[in-house]
N, C-alpha and C positions, 0 to 999 in steps of 0.2 A: 562675315556678314556680308550680305549682298547688297548691293546699290545700283541704282540704274545706271550701266555702262561700265561697272567696275565693282571692285570688292575693296572693303575696308580691312587692312591687314591688322595683324597682331602688335604692330611696333607702336607703343605710345610710351612718352617718357614726361616727367613734370620735373623741372630743374629750379633752382634759385634757394634763396633771393639773389639777383643779381641787381644791385642798387636799388634795392626794395621792390623788385620785379620779380615775378615768376613767369616761366616760359613752360605751356603744355603743348607738347608736339605730338603729331601724330601722321602717318602714312597711308595713300590710297594707291591702288593700281588700276591702271587703266590702260588696254592694250599693249600689255606687256612692258609699261613704264610705270616707275613710282613717282608720287609726287608728295611732297612734304607739305604740312599745313601746322601753323603755330599761333597760339594765342598769348597775348601778353596779360597778366594780372597784377593788380595792385596787393591782392592777398592770396595766400595759397590756395589754388583751386581743391578740390576734393577729387576730381578726375579731368580728363582731358576735353570732357564733353560739357563742363561747365558753362554756364551761358553768360557769366559775368566778366567777360574779357573785356579791356579796355582798348584793345587792337587786336586785329587777324592779319596774319602774315603767310604767304605761300613761296614754296619754290616757283620760280620763273620757268622752268622747263622740267621734263620727266627725265628720270635717272635709271639706269640699268640696274642699279641694286637699291632694296628698301633701306639697308642701313646707310648708304649713301644719301638717299633723298632725306632720311630722319637728320642726319648729321649736317645736311646742307640748309634746310629750313631753321633747324637751331642756330646756327653760325648767323645766318640772316637776321632772326630775332634778336640775337644777343646784340648783334651791330645797331640793329633799330633801339633796343633797349637803352645801350649806352647813350645813343642821340637823344633820345628822350631824357634821359637823367640829364645829360648836360644842358639841354632846353630848360628843363624846371630848375635846375641850380641858378641858369643864367637869369630867368625871371625873377627868382627870389632875390637875388643880388640886386637886380634892376628896382623891386619893389622896396628892399631895405635900404636903398639909396636915395629913392625917391621920398621914403619917410623921414630920413634924417634930414633932408632939404627942406622938406615943409616943416618940421620940429624947428629947424634953424631960422627959417623965414618968418 
């Protein structure tokens, strides 16, 4: 598929769940370099173009190989997913502690 300035390639992949999050990733090509893009979803998306993502992530630079770009953005998305999961768990623990303090006080 042609897009302004580049092409959408055939590499797309949905993986997960990773701590209740799914990663939908794809690549694009621009001027001979491949860029990876990923979206994090709270529910399994039907395809990588689903618009219900909770967060979007990209590779920070282009890569010479399409598979390398896809792997790079998936690795980055998984890192972010783990950070989001840890943050949610921390907030849940803080809320549970606050509830316990309020109930005791």
